TIVEX-950198 format. One record per residue (C-alpha): residue number from 1; residue in three letters; x, y, z. Coordinates in steps of 0.5 Angstrom, whole numbers, padded with zeros to 4 digits. Example, Ala and Ser with C-alpha at 12.3 -4.5 7.8 and 13.67 -1.06 7.14 Angstrom:
BEGIN
<rec 1, "ala", <0025, -0009, 0016>>,
<rec 2, "ser", <0027, -0002, 0014>>,
END
This chain:
BEGIN
<rec 1, "met", <0127, 0085, -0026>>,
<rec 2, "ile", <0133, 0080, -0026>>,
<rec 3, "tyr", <0132, 0074, -0030>>,
<rec 4, "pro", <0137, 0068, -0029>>,
<rec 5, "ser", <0138, 0064, -0036>>,
<rec 6, "leu", <0135, 0070, -0039>>,
<rec 7, "tyr", <0137, 0068, -0046>>,
<rec 8, "lys", <0133, 0061, -0045>>,
<rec 9, "lys", <0127, 0065, -0044>>,
<rec 10, "arg", <0122, 0066, -0049>>,
<rec 11, "leu", <0115, 0069, -0049>>,
<rec 12, "lys", <0110, 0068, -0054>>,
<rec 13, "thr", <0105, 0073, -0057>>,
<rec 14, "gly", <0099, 0070, -0055>>,
<rec 15, "phe", <0101, 0070, -0047>>,
<rec 16, "leu", <0102, 0078, -0048>>,
<rec 17, "ala", <0096, 0079, -0052>>,
<rec 18, "leu", <0091, 0075, -0047>>,
<rec 19, "ser", <0094, 0078, -0041>>,
<rec 20, "ser", <0093, 0085, -0044>>,
<rec 21, "leu", <0086, 0084, -0046>>,
<rec 22, "phe", <0084, 0081, -0040>>,
<rec 23, "ile", <0087, 0087, -0036>>,
<rec 24, "phe", <0084, 0092, -0042>>,
<rec 25, "leu", <0077, 0089, -0041>>,
<rec 26, "gln", <0077, 0090, -0034>>,
<rec 27, "ser", <0078, 0097, -0035>>,
<rec 28, "val", <0073, 0098, -0040>>,
<rec 29, "his", <0068, 0094, -0036>>,
<rec 30, "ala", <0069, 0099, -0030>>,
<rec 31, "gln", <0067, 0105, -0035>>,
<rec 32, "asp", <0060, 0107, -0036>>,
<rec 33, "pro", <0057, 0107, -0043>>,
<rec 34, "thr", <0054, 0114, -0042>>,
<rec 35, "gln", <0061, 0117, -0041>>,
<rec 36, "leu", <0063, 0115, -0048>>,
<rec 37, "gln", <0058, 0121, -0051>>,
<rec 38, "ala", <0061, 0128, -0050>>,
<rec 39, "asp", <0057, 0133, -0047>>,
<rec 40, "lys", <0053, 0137, -0053>>,
<rec 41, "lys", <0056, 0143, -0051>>,
<rec 42, "ala", <0063, 0141, -0052>>,
<rec 43, "ile", <0061, 0139, -0059>>,
<rec 44, "val", <0062, 0143, -0065>>,
<rec 45, "thr", <0060, 0141, -0072>>,
<rec 46, "ala", <0061, 0144, -0079>>,
<rec 47, "glu", <0058, 0140, -0085>>,
<rec 48, "asn", <0062, 0133, -0085>>,
<rec 49, "ala", <0067, 0135, -0079>>,
<rec 50, "arg", <0065, 0134, -0072>>,
<rec 51, "phe", <0070, 0137, -0067>>,
<rec 52, "thr", <0070, 0135, -0059>>,
<rec 53, "ile", <0073, 0140, -0054>>,
<rec 54, "leu", <0075, 0135, -0049>>,
<rec 55, "thr", <0079, 0139, -0045>>,
<rec 56, "pro", <0083, 0146, -0046>>,
<rec 57, "arg", <0089, 0142, -0049>>,
<rec 58, "leu", <0085, 0136, -0052>>,
<rec 59, "leu", <0081, 0136, -0058>>,
<rec 60, "arg", <0078, 0130, -0062>>,
<rec 61, "met", <0077, 0131, -0070>>,
<rec 62, "glu", <0072, 0127, -0074>>,
<rec 63, "trp", <0071, 0127, -0081>>,
<rec 64, "ala", <0066, 0123, -0085>>,
<rec 65, "ala", <0063, 0123, -0092>>,
<rec 66, "asp", <0056, 0121, -0089>>,
<rec 67, "arg", <0057, 0124, -0082>>,
<rec 68, "ser", <0057, 0117, -0079>>,
<rec 69, "phe", <0061, 0119, -0073>>,
<rec 70, "asp", <0062, 0114, -0068>>,
<rec 71, "asp", <0062, 0114, -0060>>,
<rec 72, "his", <0064, 0107, -0058>>,
<rec 73, "ala", <0070, 0106, -0054>>,
<rec 74, "ser", <0076, 0104, -0057>>,
<rec 75, "phe", <0083, 0100, -0055>>,
<rec 76, "val", <0085, 0107, -0053>>,
<rec 77, "ile", <0079, 0112, -0051>>,
<rec 78, "val", <0074, 0110, -0046>>,
<rec 79, "asn", <0071, 0116, -0043>>,
<rec 80, "arg", <0069, 0123, -0047>>,
<rec 81, "lys", <0064, 0126, -0042>>,
<rec 82, "leu", <0068, 0131, -0039>>,
<rec 83, "lys", <0067, 0138, -0036>>,
<rec 84, "val", <0066, 0142, -0041>>,
<rec 85, "pro", <0071, 0147, -0042>>,
<rec 86, "ser", <0071, 0154, -0044>>,
<rec 87, "leu", <0071, 0155, -0051>>,
<rec 88, "thr", <0069, 0160, -0057>>,
<rec 89, "ser", <0067, 0158, -0064>>,
<rec 90, "gln", <0066, 0162, -0070>>,
<rec 91, "lys", <0066, 0162, -0078>>,
<rec 92, "lys", <0071, 0167, -0081>>,
<rec 93, "asp", <0074, 0168, -0088>>,
<rec 94, "gly", <0071, 0161, -0090>>,
<rec 95, "cys", <0074, 0158, -0084>>,
<rec 96, "leu", <0072, 0155, -0077>>,
<rec 97, "ile", <0076, 0157, -0071>>,
<rec 98, "ile", <0075, 0154, -0065>>,
<rec 99, "asn", <0079, 0157, -0059>>,
<rec 100, "thr", <0080, 0154, -0052>>,
<rec 101, "gly", <0084, 0159, -0049>>,
<rec 102, "glu", <0090, 0154, -0050>>,
<rec 103, "leu", <0089, 0152, -0057>>,
<rec 104, "glu", <0086, 0155, -0063>>,
<rec 105, "leu", <0084, 0150, -0069>>,
<rec 106, "thr", <0083, 0153, -0076>>,
<rec 107, "tyr", <0079, 0149, -0081>>,
<rec 108, "lys", <0077, 0151, -0088>>,
<rec 109, "leu", <0070, 0150, -0089>>,
<rec 110, "gly", <0068, 0146, -0095>>,
<rec 111, "ser", <0075, 0143, -0096>>,
<rec 112, "gly", <0074, 0136, -0095>>,
<rec 113, "ser", <0078, 0131, -0090>>,
<rec 114, "phe", <0083, 0134, -0086>>,
<rec 115, "asn", <0090, 0135, -0089>>,
<rec 116, "ala", <0096, 0140, -0088>>,
<rec 117, "glu", <0092, 0145, -0093>>,
<rec 118, "asn", <0086, 0146, -0089>>,
<rec 119, "leu", <0087, 0144, -0082>>,
<rec 120, "thr", <0092, 0147, -0077>>,
<rec 121, "ile", <0092, 0148, -0069>>,
<rec 122, "lys", <0096, 0153, -0065>>,
<rec 123, "tyr", <0098, 0152, -0058>>,
<rec 124, "leu", <0097, 0159, -0055>>,
<rec 125, "lys", <0102, 0159, -0049>>,
<rec 126, "ser", <0108, 0158, -0054>>,
<rec 127, "asp", <0110, 0161, -0061>>,
<rec 128, "thr", <0114, 0155, -0062>>,
<rec 129, "val", <0108, 0150, -0062>>,
<rec 130, "ser", <0104, 0149, -0068>>,
<rec 131, "trp", <0101, 0143, -0071>>,
<rec 132, "his", <0098, 0141, -0078>>,
<rec 133, "pro", <0096, 0134, -0081>>,
<rec 134, "gly", <0103, 0130, -0083>>,
<rec 135, "lys", <0107, 0134, -0078>>,
<rec 136, "gln", <0113, 0129, -0076>>,
<rec 137, "gln", <0115, 0130, -0068>>,
<rec 138, "lys", <0123, 0131, -0067>>,
<rec 139, "gln", <0124, 0130, -0060>>,
<rec 140, "asn", <0119, 0125, -0057>>,
<rec 141, "leu", <0121, 0123, -0050>>,
<rec 142, "gly", <0120, 0115, -0051>>,
<rec 143, "gly", <0114, 0111, -0049>>,
<rec 144, "thr", <0114, 0103, -0049>>,
<rec 145, "met", <0117, 0097, -0052>>,
<rec 146, "arg", <0113, 0091, -0054>>,
<rec 147, "thr", <0117, 0085, -0051>>,
<rec 148, "leu", <0124, 0084, -0047>>,
<rec 149, "asp", <0126, 0078, -0051>>,
<rec 150, "gly", <0133, 0079, -0053>>,
<rec 151, "ala", <0134, 0085, -0048>>,
<rec 152, "asp", <0141, 0086, -0044>>,
<rec 153, "gly", <0140, 0093, -0041>>,
<rec 154, "asp", <0138, 0098, -0046>>,
<rec 155, "tyr", <0141, 0094, -0051>>,
<rec 156, "ser", <0138, 0089, -0056>>,
<rec 157, "arg", <0141, 0083, -0058>>,
<rec 158, "his", <0136, 0081, -0063>>,
<rec 159, "glu", <0137, 0087, -0067>>,
<rec 160, "asn", <0144, 0088, -0065>>,
<rec 161, "arg", <0143, 0095, -0063>>,
<rec 162, "lys", <0141, 0100, -0057>>,
<rec 163, "ile", <0134, 0099, -0056>>,
<rec 164, "lys", <0129, 0104, -0059>>,
<rec 165, "leu", <0123, 0105, -0055>>,
<rec 166, "glu", <0116, 0107, -0059>>,
<rec 167, "asp", <0114, 0114, -0059>>,
<rec 168, "gly", <0110, 0116, -0052>>,
<rec 169, "ile", <0105, 0122, -0050>>,
<rec 170, "leu", <0111, 0126, -0048>>,
<rec 171, "ala", <0115, 0130, -0053>>,
<rec 172, "arg", <0119, 0137, -0053>>,
<rec 173, "asp", <0115, 0138, -0059>>,
<rec 174, "gly", <0110, 0140, -0054>>,
<rec 175, "trp", <0104, 0136, -0057>>,
<rec 176, "tyr", <0102, 0129, -0058>>,
<rec 177, "phe", <0097, 0126, -0064>>,
<rec 178, "leu", <0093, 0120, -0064>>,
<rec 179, "asn", <0090, 0117, -0070>>,
<rec 180, "asp", <0084, 0113, -0067>>,
<rec 181, "ser", <0081, 0112, -0074>>,
<rec 182, "ser", <0082, 0104, -0075>>,
<rec 183, "ser", <0083, 0102, -0068>>,
<rec 184, "val", <0078, 0096, -0066>>,
<rec 185, "arg", <0072, 0099, -0062>>,
<rec 186, "phe", <0068, 0096, -0056>>,
<rec 187, "asp", <0061, 0094, -0055>>,
<rec 188, "asn", <0057, 0097, -0049>>,
<rec 189, "ser", <0055, 0090, -0046>>,
<rec 190, "ser", <0056, 0088, -0039>>,
<rec 191, "trp", <0062, 0084, -0042>>,
<rec 192, "pro", <0065, 0089, -0047>>,
<rec 193, "trp", <0068, 0086, -0053>>,
<rec 194, "ala", <0071, 0088, -0059>>,
<rec 195, "phe", <0069, 0089, -0066>>,
<rec 196, "lys", <0072, 0091, -0073>>,
<rec 197, "lys", <0068, 0097, -0076>>,
<rec 198, "glu", <0070, 0099, -0083>>,
<rec 199, "arg", <0070, 0106, -0083>>,
<rec 200, "ser", <0073, 0111, -0089>>,
<rec 201, "gly", <0073, 0117, -0085>>,
<rec 202, "gln", <0078, 0120, -0080>>,
<rec 203, "asp", <0078, 0120, -0072>>,
<rec 204, "trp", <0084, 0124, -0069>>,
<rec 205, "tyr", <0086, 0126, -0062>>,
<rec 206, "phe", <0091, 0132, -0061>>,
<rec 207, "leu", <0094, 0134, -0055>>,
<rec 208, "gly", <0098, 0141, -0054>>,
<rec 209, "tyr", <0101, 0142, -0048>>,
<rec 210, "gly", <0108, 0146, -0049>>,
<rec 211, "thr", <0112, 0144, -0043>>,
<rec 212, "asn", <0106, 0142, -0038>>,
<rec 213, "tyr", <0108, 0135, -0038>>,
<rec 214, "lys", <0104, 0133, -0032>>,
<rec 215, "ala", <0098, 0137, -0035>>,
<rec 216, "ala", <0099, 0132, -0041>>,
<rec 217, "leu", <0099, 0126, -0038>>,
<rec 218, "tyr", <0093, 0128, -0033>>,
<rec 219, "asp", <0089, 0130, -0039>>,
<rec 220, "phe", <0090, 0123, -0043>>,
<rec 221, "thr", <0088, 0119, -0037>>,
<rec 222, "leu", <0081, 0123, -0037>>,
<rec 223, "val", <0080, 0120, -0044>>,
<rec 224, "ala", <0084, 0113, -0043>>,
<rec 225, "gly", <0082, 0111, -0036>>,
<rec 226, "lys", <0086, 0112, -0030>>,
<rec 227, "val", <0092, 0108, -0029>>,
<rec 228, "pro", <0092, 0103, -0023>>,
<rec 229, "met", <0098, 0104, -0018>>,
<rec 230, "ile", <0103, 0099, -0019>>,
<rec 231, "pro", <0103, 0094, -0013>>,
<rec 232, "arg", <0110, 0095, -0009>>,
<rec 233, "tyr", <0112, 0087, -0010>>,
<rec 234, "ala", <0112, 0089, -0018>>,
<rec 235, "phe", <0118, 0093, -0017>>,
<rec 236, "gly", <0122, 0087, -0013>>,
<rec 237, "tyr", <0126, 0081, -0015>>,
<rec 238, "trp", <0123, 0076, -0020>>,
<rec 239, "trp", <0125, 0069, -0021>>,
<rec 240, "ser", <0124, 0067, -0028>>,
<rec 241, "arg", <0127, 0061, -0032>>,
<rec 242, "tyr", <0125, 0057, -0038>>,
<rec 243, "trp", <0126, 0051, -0034>>,
<rec 244, "ser", <0122, 0044, -0032>>,
<rec 245, "tyr", <0122, 0045, -0025>>,
<rec 246, "ser", <0118, 0041, -0021>>,
<rec 247, "glu", <0114, 0043, -0014>>,
<rec 248, "asn", <0120, 0040, -0010>>,
<rec 249, "glu", <0125, 0044, -0014>>,
<rec 250, "met", <0121, 0050, -0013>>,
<rec 251, "arg", <0121, 0049, -0006>>,
<rec 252, "asp", <0128, 0048, -0006>>,
<rec 253, "leu", <0130, 0054, -0010>>,
<rec 254, "val", <0126, 0059, -0006>>,
<rec 255, "ser", <0130, 0056, 0000>>,
<rec 256, "tyr", <0136, 0057, -0003>>,
<rec 257, "leu", <0134, 0064, -0005>>,
<rec 258, "lys", <0132, 0066, 0003>>,
<rec 259, "arg", <0139, 0063, 0005>>,
<rec 260, "met", <0143, 0068, 0000>>,
<rec 261, "asn", <0138, 0073, 0003>>,
<rec 262, "ile", <0135, 0075, -0004>>,
<rec 263, "pro", <0128, 0078, -0002>>,
<rec 264, "thr", <0124, 0075, -0008>>,
<rec 265, "asp", <0117, 0078, -0009>>,
<rec 266, "val", <0115, 0074, -0015>>,
<rec 267, "leu", <0116, 0067, -0017>>,
<rec 268, "val", <0115, 0066, -0025>>,
<rec 269, "val", <0113, 0058, -0027>>,
<rec 270, "asp", <0114, 0058, -0034>>,
<rec 271, "met", <0110, 0053, -0039>>,
<rec 272, "asp", <0112, 0047, -0036>>,
<rec 273, "trp", <0107, 0047, -0031>>,
<rec 274, "his", <0102, 0045, -0036>>,
<rec 275, "arg", <0102, 0038, -0040>>,
<rec 276, "gln", <0104, 0037, -0047>>,
<rec 277, "gly", <0107, 0043, -0052>>,
<rec 278, "trp", <0107, 0051, -0051>>,
<rec 279, "thr", <0099, 0051, -0050>>,
<rec 280, "gly", <0096, 0048, -0044>>,
<rec 281, "trp", <0091, 0049, -0039>>,
<rec 282, "ser", <0092, 0042, -0035>>,
<rec 283, "trp", <0097, 0042, -0029>>,
<rec 284, "asn", <0103, 0037, -0031>>,
<rec 285, "arg", <0102, 0032, -0025>>,
<rec 286, "ser", <0108, 0029, -0026>>,
<rec 287, "leu", <0112, 0036, -0024>>,
<rec 288, "phe", <0106, 0038, -0019>>,
<rec 289, "ala", <0102, 0033, -0016>>,
<rec 290, "asp", <0099, 0038, -0011>>,
<rec 291, "pro", <0098, 0044, -0015>>,
<rec 292, "ala", <0093, 0047, -0010>>,
<rec 293, "gly", <0098, 0045, -0004>>,
<rec 294, "phe", <0104, 0048, -0008>>,
<rec 295, "leu", <0100, 0055, -0009>>,
<rec 296, "asp", <0098, 0055, -0002>>,
<rec 297, "trp", <0105, 0054, 0000>>,
<rec 298, "ser", <0108, 0060, -0005>>,
<rec 299, "asn", <0102, 0064, -0002>>,
<rec 300, "lys", <0104, 0063, 0005>>,
<rec 301, "ser", <0112, 0064, 0003>>,
<rec 302, "his", <0110, 0071, 0001>>,
<rec 303, "leu", <0111, 0070, -0006>>,
<rec 304, "lys", <0106, 0073, -0012>>,
<rec 305, "thr", <0106, 0067, -0017>>,
<rec 306, "thr", <0105, 0067, -0024>>,
<rec 307, "leu", <0104, 0061, -0029>>,
<rec 308, "asn", <0106, 0063, -0036>>,
<rec 309, "leu", <0100, 0062, -0042>>,
<rec 310, "his", <0101, 0061, -0049>>,
<rec 311, "pro", <0094, 0060, -0052>>,
<rec 312, "ala", <0095, 0060, -0059>>,
<rec 313, "asp", <0094, 0053, -0060>>,
<rec 314, "gly", <0087, 0053, -0057>>,
<rec 315, "val", <0084, 0047, -0052>>,
<rec 316, "gly", <0087, 0040, -0054>>,
<rec 317, "ala", <0083, 0034, -0053>>,
<rec 318, "his", <0088, 0032, -0048>>,
<rec 319, "glu", <0086, 0038, -0043>>,
<rec 320, "asp", <0082, 0036, -0037>>,
<rec 321, "leu", <0076, 0041, -0039>>,
<rec 322, "tyr", <0076, 0039, -0046>>,
<rec 323, "gly", <0069, 0036, -0046>>,
<rec 324, "gln", <0066, 0042, -0042>>,
<rec 325, "phe", <0069, 0047, -0046>>,
<rec 326, "ala", <0068, 0044, -0053>>,
<rec 327, "lys", <0060, 0044, -0051>>,
<rec 328, "ser", <0060, 0051, -0048>>,
<rec 329, "val", <0062, 0054, -0055>>,
<rec 330, "asn", <0058, 0049, -0059>>,
<rec 331, "phe", <0064, 0045, -0062>>,
<rec 332, "asp", <0064, 0038, -0065>>,
<rec 333, "thr", <0068, 0034, -0061>>,
<rec 334, "thr", <0068, 0028, -0067>>,
<rec 335, "gly", <0075, 0026, -0068>>,
<rec 336, "arg", <0078, 0030, -0062>>,
<rec 337, "lys", <0080, 0036, -0066>>,
<rec 338, "pro", <0083, 0042, -0062>>,
<rec 339, "val", <0078, 0047, -0061>>,
<rec 340, "pro", <0082, 0053, -0065>>,
<rec 341, "phe", <0084, 0059, -0061>>,
<rec 342, "ser", <0080, 0065, -0063>>,
<rec 343, "val", <0081, 0071, -0059>>,
<rec 344, "ser", <0076, 0075, -0063>>,
<rec 345, "asp", <0070, 0071, -0062>>,
<rec 346, "lys", <0067, 0073, -0055>>,
<rec 347, "lys", <0063, 0067, -0054>>,
<rec 348, "tyr", <0070, 0063, -0054>>,
<rec 349, "met", <0074, 0068, -0050>>,
<rec 350, "ser", <0068, 0069, -0045>>,
<rec 351, "ser", <0068, 0061, -0044>>,
<rec 352, "leu", <0075, 0061, -0044>>,
<rec 353, "phe", <0075, 0065, -0037>>,
<rec 354, "asp", <0069, 0062, -0035>>,
<rec 355, "val", <0070, 0054, -0036>>,
<rec 356, "ile", <0078, 0054, -0035>>,
<rec 357, "leu", <0081, 0060, -0032>>,
<rec 358, "arg", <0077, 0063, -0027>>,
<rec 359, "pro", <0076, 0056, -0024>>,
<rec 360, "met", <0083, 0055, -0024>>,
END
């Protein structure tokens, strides 16, 4: 992307969280709840431990003192019912040994929760790839970064150093470990919602792949859900500037870009499309007298248009749909106080979409 006046651009966490949540909920909604429980033939239990062989390269490892194993969807895992791979399990010399042809897991029976002394996994196609709890990767190939705020190429002005990516799935170490023990879970309703379940046990996933990176990514998508193909326009030129543009100024800007032969694909309208402050849900009619007409024009101009949202301040009394929204969440409007933003409240978020966003 190219950002004119990049350093005036400010994105709030609330907008990113809301958009990410909306995308994730659509992904979870597409999942069949019956897919969350793995086939029993792929499960091996040993006292307070449960092991699920998802693929020859991907294992789930759970330990719970009360054996309260959990099969809800999480932020990462949305599918566990896969074709049962070939596997063998045996108890030998006080250990449980599971072999998938590609991985060999060894767990010392009766030794309690998983640790470096009682659990090991070997990748059988390479003598150099093995893992035990607590082992640190040395050659991760990098994943994503949370925000582009302050980014100048691969340099971060905020941190005054080269950007450091978070760890990703692929590493020259040949393995990936996911601790899913404390992540938020989702219910199985038609409008999936997060809930926090206090759990004292362990819920881990291990992916061993050596140098077979394509297989690693494929296996990950089997449990984390398919990744939609990014639309072609997303790779094009984005106009994004934190500025109080009016509708007419936007039209003039697009005309200028066309005269300069810049094939713009995405038009970002920053926060001033709405009224009053960072958070807002009602069009600023002094800048956009005819919002529907403006969006119709941008669509006919072959532009994908996005409006920035920063929902952290809730829904204020000055909003066009304040009364209707407050009623939908049973909020007392005495004193005309804002309805506080509550991303963890299912009723609040479903009403936000049903009353405000979808009609818009």
